[in-house]
Structures are given as C-alpha cells and as structure tokens.
DSSP file (Angstrom, degrees, kcal/mol; ACC not computed):
  #  RESIDUE AA STRUCTURE BP1 BP2  ACC     N-H-->O    O-->H-N    N-H-->O    O-->H-N    TCO  KAPPA ALPHA  PHI   PSI    X-CA   Y-CA   Z-CA
    1    1 A X     >        0   0    0      0, 0.0     4,-2.5     0, 0.0     5,-0.2   0.000 360.0 360.0 360.0 -38.1    1.6   -2.1  -13.7
    2    2 A X  H  >  +     0   0    0      2,-0.2     4,-2.2     1,-0.2     5,-0.2   0.920 360.0  48.9 -63.8 -43.1   -1.8   -0.5  -13.0
    3    3 A X  H  > S+     0   0    0      1,-0.2     4,-2.5     2,-0.2    -1,-0.2   0.918 111.6  50.3 -60.4 -43.1   -2.6   -0.4  -16.8
    4    4 A X  H  > S+     0   0    0      1,-0.2     4,-2.7     2,-0.2    -2,-0.2   0.894 109.0  51.4 -62.8 -41.2   -1.6   -4.1  -17.0
    5    5 A X  H  X S+     0   0    0     -4,-2.5     4,-2.3     2,-0.2    -1,-0.2   0.895 110.8  48.4 -63.2 -40.5   -3.8   -5.0  -14.1
    6    6 A X  H  X S+     0   0    0     -4,-2.2     4,-2.2     2,-0.2    -2,-0.2   0.926 113.2  46.8 -66.2 -44.7   -6.8   -3.3  -15.6
    7    7 A X  H  X S+     0   0    0     -4,-2.5     4,-2.4     1,-0.2    -2,-0.2   0.929 114.0  47.7 -62.4 -44.9   -6.3   -5.0  -19.0
    8    8 A X  H  X S+     0   0    0     -4,-2.7     4,-2.6    13,-0.2    -1,-0.2   0.890 110.3  52.4 -64.7 -39.1   -5.8   -8.4  -17.4
    9    9 A X  H  X S+     0   0    0     -4,-2.3     4,-2.3    -5,-0.2    -1,-0.2   0.916 110.8  47.2 -62.4 -43.6   -8.9   -7.9  -15.2
   10   10 A X  H  X S+     0   0    0     -4,-2.2     4,-1.5     2,-0.2    -2,-0.2   0.902 112.6  49.7 -64.5 -41.0  -11.0   -7.1  -18.3
   11   11 A X  H  <>S+     0   0    0     -4,-2.4     5,-3.1     2,-0.2     4,-0.2   0.904 110.9  49.3 -65.0 -41.3   -9.6  -10.1  -20.2
   12   12 A X  H ><5S+     0   0    0     -4,-2.6     3,-1.6     1,-0.2    -2,-0.2   0.919 108.8  52.3 -64.6 -43.3  -10.3  -12.4  -17.3
   13   13 A X  H 3<5S+     0   0    0     -4,-2.3    -1,-0.2     1,-0.3    -2,-0.2   0.838 109.6  50.4 -60.8 -31.9  -13.9  -11.2  -17.0
   14   14 A X  T 3<5S-     0   0    0     -4,-1.5    -1,-0.3    -5,-0.2    -2,-0.2   0.462 119.2-114.0 -84.5  -1.1  -14.3  -11.8  -20.7
   15   15 A X  T < 5S+     0   0    0     -3,-1.6     2,-1.0    -4,-0.2    -3,-0.2   0.697  74.5 135.1  78.5  18.7  -12.9  -15.3  -20.3
   16   16 A X    > < +     0   0    0     -5,-3.1     3,-1.5     1,-0.2     6,-0.2  -0.610  15.7 159.2-101.8  72.5   -9.8  -14.6  -22.3
   17   17 A X  T 3   +     0   0    0     -2,-1.0    -1,-0.2     1,-0.3    -5,-0.1   0.668  69.8  59.7 -71.0 -17.0   -7.2  -16.2  -20.0
   18   18 A X  T 3  S+     0   0    0     -3,-0.2    -1,-0.3    -7,-0.1    -2,-0.1   0.444  75.8 126.3 -90.2  -0.1   -4.7  -16.5  -22.9
   19   19 A X  S X> S-     0   0    0     -3,-1.5     4,-1.8     1,-0.1     3,-0.7  -0.272  71.3-120.6 -58.8 143.5   -4.6  -12.8  -23.5
   20   20 A X  H 3> S+     0   0    0      1,-0.3     4,-2.9     2,-0.2     5,-0.2   0.825 111.2  57.9 -59.2 -33.6   -1.1  -11.3  -23.4
   21   21 A X  H 3> S+     0   0    0      2,-0.2     4,-2.3     1,-0.2    -1,-0.3   0.877 105.7  50.0 -66.0 -35.6   -2.0   -9.0  -20.5
   22   22 A X  H <> S+     0   0    0     -3,-0.7     4,-2.2    -6,-0.2    -2,-0.2   0.921 113.8  45.2 -66.7 -43.5   -3.0  -11.9  -18.3
   23   23 A X  H  X S+     0   0    0     -4,-1.8     4,-2.2     2,-0.2    -2,-0.2   0.916 113.7  49.0 -66.5 -44.0    0.2  -13.8  -19.1
   24   24 A X  H  X S+     0   0    0     -4,-2.9     4,-2.5     1,-0.2    -2,-0.2   0.902 111.7  49.4 -62.9 -41.5    2.4  -10.7  -18.5
   25   25 A X  H  X S+     0   0    0     -4,-2.3     4,-2.7    -5,-0.2     5,-0.2   0.917 110.1  50.4 -65.3 -42.8    0.7   -9.9  -15.2
   26   26 A X  H  X S+     0   0    0     -4,-2.2     4,-1.8     1,-0.2    -1,-0.2   0.900 112.3  47.8 -61.6 -40.5    1.1  -13.5  -14.0
   27   27 A X  H  X S+     0   0    0     -4,-2.2     4,-1.1     2,-0.2    -2,-0.2   0.907 112.0  49.2 -67.0 -41.7    4.8  -13.3  -14.9
   28   28 A X  H  < S+     0   0    0     -4,-2.5     3,-0.4     1,-0.2     4,-0.4   0.913 112.5  47.7 -64.1 -42.6    5.3  -10.0  -13.2
   29   29 A X  H >< S+     0   0    0     -4,-2.7     3,-0.8     1,-0.2    -1,-0.2   0.830 106.3  58.2 -68.4 -31.7    3.6  -11.2  -10.1
   30   30 A X  H 3< S+     0   0    0     -4,-1.8    -1,-0.2     1,-0.2    -2,-0.2   0.797 107.3  48.0 -67.4 -27.7    5.7  -14.4  -10.1
   31   31 A X  T 3< S+     0   0    0     -4,-1.1    -1,-0.2    -3,-0.4     2,-0.2   0.473  87.1 106.2 -93.4  -2.7    8.8  -12.3   -9.9
   32   32 A X  S <  S-     0   0    0     -3,-0.8     2,-0.1    -4,-0.4    -3,-0.0  -0.552  79.1-110.1 -75.7 140.5    7.7  -10.0   -7.1
   33   33 A X        -     0   0    0     -2,-0.2     2,-0.3     1,-0.1    -1,-0.1  -0.394  31.2-118.7 -68.1 147.2    9.3  -10.7   -3.8
   34   34 A X        -     0   0    0     -2,-0.1     2,-0.4     1,-0.1    -1,-0.1  -0.625  27.3-111.9 -85.2 147.5    7.1  -12.3   -1.1
   35   35 A X        -     0   0    0     -2,-0.3     5,-0.1     1,-0.1    -1,-0.1  -0.645  34.2-114.2 -79.3 126.0    6.6  -10.3    2.1
   36   36 A X    >>  -     0   0    0     -2,-0.4     3,-2.0     1,-0.1     4,-0.7  -0.303  24.5-118.8 -59.7 145.7    8.2  -12.0    5.1
   37   37 A X  H >> S+     0   0    0      1,-0.3     3,-1.0     2,-0.2     4,-0.5   0.840 112.2  59.5 -57.5 -36.6    5.6  -13.2    7.6
   38   38 A X  H 34 S+     0   0    0      1,-0.2     4,-0.3     2,-0.1    -1,-0.3   0.648 106.1  50.3 -70.1 -11.8    7.0  -11.0   10.3
   39   39 A X  H <> S+     0   0    0     -3,-2.0     4,-2.1     1,-0.1    -1,-0.2   0.574  85.7  85.6 -97.7 -12.2    6.3   -7.9    8.1
   40   40 A X  H <X S+     0   0    0     -3,-1.0     4,-2.7    -4,-0.7     5,-0.2   0.865  85.4  55.8 -60.6 -38.0    2.7   -8.8    7.2
   41   41 A X  H  X S+     0   0    0     -4,-0.5     4,-2.5     1,-0.2    -1,-0.2   0.931 109.9  45.9 -59.4 -45.2    1.3   -7.1   10.4
   42   42 A X  H  > S+     0   0    0     -4,-0.3     4,-2.6     2,-0.2    -2,-0.2   0.877 112.7  49.5 -68.5 -37.3    2.9   -3.8    9.5
   43   43 A X  H  X S+     0   0    0     -4,-2.1     4,-2.3     2,-0.2    -1,-0.2   0.933 112.9  46.9 -66.0 -44.9    1.8   -3.9    5.9
   44   44 A X  H  X S+     0   0    0     -4,-2.7     4,-2.4     1,-0.2    -2,-0.2   0.904 112.7  50.4 -62.5 -41.1   -1.8   -4.7    6.9
   45   45 A X  H  X S+     0   0    0     -4,-2.5     4,-3.2    -5,-0.2     5,-0.3   0.924 109.4  50.9 -62.5 -44.3   -1.6   -1.9    9.5
   46   46 A X  H  X S+     0   0    0     -4,-2.6     4,-2.1     1,-0.2    -2,-0.2   0.912 111.1  48.1 -60.6 -43.0   -0.3    0.6    6.9
   47   47 A X  H  X S+     0   0    0     -4,-2.3     4,-0.7     2,-0.2    -1,-0.2   0.918 115.8  44.0 -64.3 -42.6   -3.1   -0.3    4.5
   48   48 A X  H >< S+     0   0    0     -4,-2.4     3,-1.0     1,-0.2     4,-0.3   0.936 115.8  45.6 -68.6 -47.0   -5.7    0.1    7.2
   49   49 A X  H >< S+     0   0    0     -4,-3.2     3,-1.7     1,-0.3    14,-0.2   0.837 104.4  64.8 -66.9 -31.5   -4.3    3.3    8.7
   50   50 A X  H >< S+     0   0    0     -4,-2.1     3,-1.2    -5,-0.3    -1,-0.3   0.769  91.7  63.4 -61.3 -26.0   -3.9    4.6    5.2
   51   51 A X  T << S+     0   0    0     -3,-1.0    -1,-0.3    -4,-0.7    -2,-0.2   0.655  97.3  58.3 -72.4 -13.5   -7.7    4.6    4.8
   52   52 A X  T <  S+     0   0    0     -3,-1.7    -1,-0.2    -4,-0.3    -2,-0.2   0.359  76.9 131.7 -95.0   4.1   -7.9    7.1    7.6
   53   53 A X    <   -     0   0    0     -3,-1.2     9,-0.1    -4,-0.1     8,-0.1  -0.293  68.3-102.6 -59.5 138.4   -5.8    9.6    5.7
   54   54 A X        -     0   0    0      7,-0.4     6,-0.5     1,-0.1     2,-0.4  -0.359  35.8-128.9 -60.9 140.2   -7.2   13.2    5.7
   55   55 A X        +     0   0    0      4,-0.1     2,-0.3    -3,-0.1    -1,-0.1  -0.780  51.3 114.5 -96.5 135.7   -8.9   14.0    2.3
   56   56 A X  S    S-     0   0    0     -2,-0.4     4,-0.1     2,-0.1     3,-0.0  -0.911  78.1 -63.4-170.6-164.0   -7.9   17.2    0.6
   57   57 A X  S    S+     0   0    0     -2,-0.3     2,-0.3     2,-0.1    -2,-0.0   0.785 117.2  36.4 -73.8 -27.4   -6.3   18.6   -2.5
   58   58 A X  S    S-     0   0    0     -3,-0.0     2,-0.2     0, 0.0    -2,-0.1  -0.892  97.6 -93.3-124.7 155.7   -2.9   17.2   -1.6
   59   59 A X        -     0   0    0     -2,-0.3     2,-0.3    37,-0.1    -4,-0.1  -0.459  46.1-151.2 -65.2 134.7   -1.9   13.9    0.0
   60   60 A X        -     0   0    0     -6,-0.5     3,-0.1    -2,-0.2     2,-0.1  -0.731  18.9 -97.2-109.3 158.8   -1.5   14.3    3.8
   61   61 A X        -     0   0    0     -2,-0.3    -7,-0.4     1,-0.1     2,-0.1  -0.369  44.7-101.8 -68.1 149.8    0.6   12.5    6.3
   62   62 A X        -     0   0    0     26,-0.1     2,-0.3    -9,-0.1    -1,-0.1  -0.452  44.6-113.9 -69.2 150.0   -0.9    9.7    8.3
   63   63 A X     >  -     0   0    0    -14,-0.2     4,-1.6     1,-0.1     5,-0.1  -0.648   3.5-137.5 -97.6 144.9   -1.8   10.8   11.8
   64   64 A X  H  > S+     0   0    0     -2,-0.3     4,-2.4     1,-0.2     5,-0.2   0.907 104.5  54.4 -59.7 -45.4   -0.2    9.6   15.0
   65   65 A X  H  > S+     0   0    0      1,-0.2     4,-2.0     2,-0.2    -1,-0.2   0.847 106.2  51.8 -65.6 -32.5   -3.6    9.3   16.8
   66   66 A X  H  > S+     0   0    0      2,-0.2     4,-1.9     1,-0.2    -1,-0.2   0.891 110.3  49.5 -66.9 -38.1   -5.0    7.0   14.0
   67   67 A X  H  X S+     0   0    0     -4,-1.6     4,-2.4     1,-0.2    -2,-0.2   0.896 110.3  50.3 -66.6 -39.3   -2.0    4.8   14.4
   68   68 A X  H  X S+     0   0    0     -4,-2.4     4,-2.7     2,-0.2    -2,-0.2   0.853 106.9  54.4 -68.9 -33.8   -2.5    4.7   18.2
   69   69 A X  H  X S+     0   0    0     -4,-2.0     4,-2.3     2,-0.2    -1,-0.2   0.918 110.2  47.4 -62.2 -41.7   -6.1    3.8   17.7
   70   70 A X  H  X S+     0   0    0     -4,-1.9     4,-1.7     2,-0.2    -2,-0.2   0.916 111.5  50.4 -64.4 -43.4   -4.9    0.9   15.6
   71   71 A X  H  <>S+     0   0    0     -4,-2.4     5,-2.7     1,-0.2    -2,-0.2   0.906 111.0  48.9 -62.0 -42.1   -2.4   -0.1   18.2
   72   72 A X  H ><5S+     0   0    0     -4,-2.7     3,-1.6     1,-0.2    -1,-0.2   0.904 106.8  56.3 -62.8 -41.4   -5.0    0.0   20.9
   73   73 A X  H 3<5S+     0   0    0     -4,-2.3    -1,-0.2     1,-0.3    -2,-0.2   0.865 113.2  40.3 -59.2 -36.9   -7.3   -2.2   18.8
   74   74 A X  T 3<5S-     0   0    0     -4,-1.7    -1,-0.3    -5,-0.1    -2,-0.2   0.237 112.8-120.5 -98.3  13.0   -4.6   -4.8   18.6
   75   75 A X  T < 5 +     0   0    0     -3,-1.6    -3,-0.2     1,-0.2     2,-0.2   0.867  46.8 176.3  53.0  45.5   -3.6   -4.4   22.2
   76   76 A X      < -     0   0    0     -5,-2.7    -1,-0.2    -6,-0.1     2,-0.0  -0.505  30.4-115.0 -76.7 148.3    0.0   -3.4   21.5
   77   77 A X     >  -     0   0    0     -2,-0.2     4,-2.7     1,-0.1     5,-0.2  -0.267  33.8-100.9 -70.7 169.3    2.2   -2.4   24.3
   78   78 A X  H  > S+     0   0    0      1,-0.2     4,-2.1     2,-0.2     5,-0.2   0.917 125.9  49.2 -59.9 -42.8    3.6    1.1   24.4
   79   79 A X  H  > S+     0   0    0      2,-0.2     4,-2.0     1,-0.2    -1,-0.2   0.923 111.9  47.6 -62.6 -45.2    6.9   -0.1   23.0
   80   80 A X  H  > S+     0   0    0      1,-0.2     4,-2.6     2,-0.2    -2,-0.2   0.878 110.8  52.5 -63.2 -38.2    5.2   -2.0   20.2
   81   81 A X  H  X S+     0   0    0     -4,-2.7     4,-2.4     2,-0.2    -1,-0.2   0.883 108.2  50.7 -65.8 -38.3    3.0    1.0   19.4
   82   82 A X  H  X S+     0   0    0     -4,-2.1     4,-2.1     2,-0.2    -2,-0.2   0.894 111.1  48.2 -66.1 -39.7    6.1    3.2   19.2
   83   83 A X  H  X S+     0   0    0     -4,-2.0     4,-2.4     2,-0.2    -2,-0.2   0.927 110.8  51.5 -64.5 -44.2    7.7    0.7   16.8
   84   84 A X  H  X S+     0   0    0     -4,-2.6     4,-2.9     1,-0.2    -2,-0.2   0.927 109.6  49.8 -57.3 -46.1    4.5    0.6   14.7
   85   85 A X  H  X S+     0   0    0     -4,-2.4     4,-2.7     1,-0.2    -1,-0.2   0.905 109.8  50.7 -62.0 -42.1    4.4    4.4   14.5
   86   86 A X  H  X S+     0   0    0     -4,-2.1     4,-1.9     2,-0.2    -1,-0.2   0.909 114.1  44.4 -62.2 -41.8    8.1    4.5   13.4
   87   87 A X  H  X S+     0   0    0     -4,-2.4     4,-2.6     2,-0.2     5,-0.2   0.917 113.1  50.2 -69.6 -43.3    7.4    2.0   10.7
   88   88 A X  H  X S+     0   0    0     -4,-2.9     4,-2.7    -5,-0.2    -2,-0.2   0.914 110.7  50.5 -61.4 -43.2    4.2    3.6    9.5
   89   89 A X  H  X S+     0   0    0     -4,-2.7     4,-2.2    -5,-0.2    -1,-0.2   0.913 111.3  48.2 -60.8 -43.0    5.9    7.0    9.3
   90   90 A X  H  X S+     0   0    0     -4,-1.9     4,-1.5     2,-0.2    -2,-0.2   0.921 113.7  45.9 -65.4 -43.7    8.7    5.5    7.2
   91   91 A X  H  X S+     0   0    0     -4,-2.6     4,-2.0     1,-0.2    -2,-0.2   0.910 112.9  50.6 -64.5 -41.6    6.3    3.8    4.9
   92   92 A X  H  X S+     0   0    0     -4,-2.7     4,-3.0     1,-0.2     5,-0.2   0.868 104.5  57.8 -65.7 -36.3    4.2    6.9    4.6
   93   93 A X  H  X S+     0   0    0     -4,-2.2     4,-2.1     1,-0.2    -1,-0.2   0.892 106.9  48.8 -61.3 -38.7    7.3    9.0    3.8
   94   94 A X  H  X S+     0   0    0     -4,-1.5     4,-2.1     2,-0.2    -2,-0.2   0.936 112.2  47.8 -65.5 -46.1    8.0    6.8    0.8
   95   95 A X  H  X S+     0   0    0     -4,-2.0     4,-2.3     1,-0.2    -2,-0.2   0.935 113.0  48.0 -60.9 -46.9    4.4    7.0   -0.4
   96   96 A X  H  X S+     0   0    0     -4,-3.0     4,-2.4     1,-0.2    -1,-0.2   0.866 110.3  51.7 -65.2 -35.6    4.3   10.8   -0.1
   97   97 A X  H  X S+     0   0    0     -4,-2.1     4,-2.4    -5,-0.2    -1,-0.2   0.873 109.8  50.2 -68.7 -34.8    7.6   11.2   -1.9
   98   98 A X  H  X S+     0   0    0     -4,-2.1     4,-2.6     2,-0.2    -2,-0.2   0.910 110.8  48.9 -66.4 -42.1    6.3    9.1   -4.8
   99   99 A X  H  X S+     0   0    0     -4,-2.3     4,-2.2     2,-0.2    -2,-0.2   0.920 112.3  48.9 -62.4 -43.1    3.1   11.2   -5.0
  100  100 A X  H  X S+     0   0    0     -4,-2.4     4,-2.0     1,-0.2    -2,-0.2   0.916 111.7  48.8 -63.0 -43.3    5.3   14.3   -5.0
  101  101 A X  H  X S+     0   0    0     -4,-2.4     4,-1.6     1,-0.2    -2,-0.2   0.900 110.2  51.6 -63.3 -41.0    7.5   12.9   -7.7
  102  102 A X  H  X S+     0   0    0     -4,-2.6     4,-1.3     1,-0.2    -1,-0.2   0.900 110.2  49.0 -62.8 -40.8    4.5   11.9   -9.8
  103  103 A X  H  X S+     0   0    0     -4,-2.2     4,-1.5     1,-0.2    -1,-0.2   0.876 109.0  52.2 -67.8 -36.5    3.1   15.5   -9.5
  104  104 A X  H  < S+     0   0    0     -4,-2.0    -1,-0.2     1,-0.2    -2,-0.2   0.809 106.5  54.2 -71.0 -27.3    6.4   17.1  -10.5
  105  105 A X  H  < S+     0   0    0     -4,-1.6    -1,-0.2     1,-0.2    -2,-0.2   0.828 107.7  50.6 -71.5 -31.8    6.5   14.9  -13.6
  106  106 A X  H  <        0   0    0     -4,-1.3    -2,-0.2     1,-0.2    -1,-0.2   0.842 360.0 360.0 -73.8 -34.7    3.1   16.1  -14.7
  107  107 A X     <        0   0    0     -4,-1.5    -1,-0.2     0, 0.0    -2,-0.2   0.483 360.0 360.0 -67.8 360.0    4.0   19.8  -14.3
C-alpha cells in the first residue's frame, strides 16, 4: 500500500490523474472501512501519543506518563484516562507485533 501511495502521489503531482496507481489507490481507499465516530478520539490520541515514542534502535512501547499527559490535556476523568490507557496499550501491542514480524521476515 505504501508503494502504491508513493506512486499515486508522484502521478498526481505530475498531473497524471488517469495513471493506474491513482485509480488503484482510489479503489483501495473506497473499500477501506470507515472509522466509527466514537473511535476517532482514540485513533487521534494514538497518533499523537505515538509521536512521543522513545527513539532508539528498536521500537519501544508507548509510555503511560505520555498517555496521562494527553488525558490531562483533554481533561479526561480518571476512569476515562484508564480506558484511554487500555486502548492505547492494545493498539500499541498490535503495532509492535507487526514491527517484530516485519523484522523477522527480513532476517
């Protein structure tokens, strides 16, 4: 999908909207499920908190204190912050398992 996005982006910049990569990308995006509105907050939170991930040689887990800073910023209650942390941990576990799987395929 990433390769397709890069090709389509280059074709669009060149004004070649009929390029096959542009058409394929539009079709792929049309078949993607839409995110339910009640989940958008958690997805946005995950993307924002993900930018605070520690940088190193390997992907690191997202940190509890960064999630709590985000919760404080949006004035979440303690219960809401705990739910946010549980969801962020679950999403992060999926991302980290994908990264691990990708690295094992390269080896």
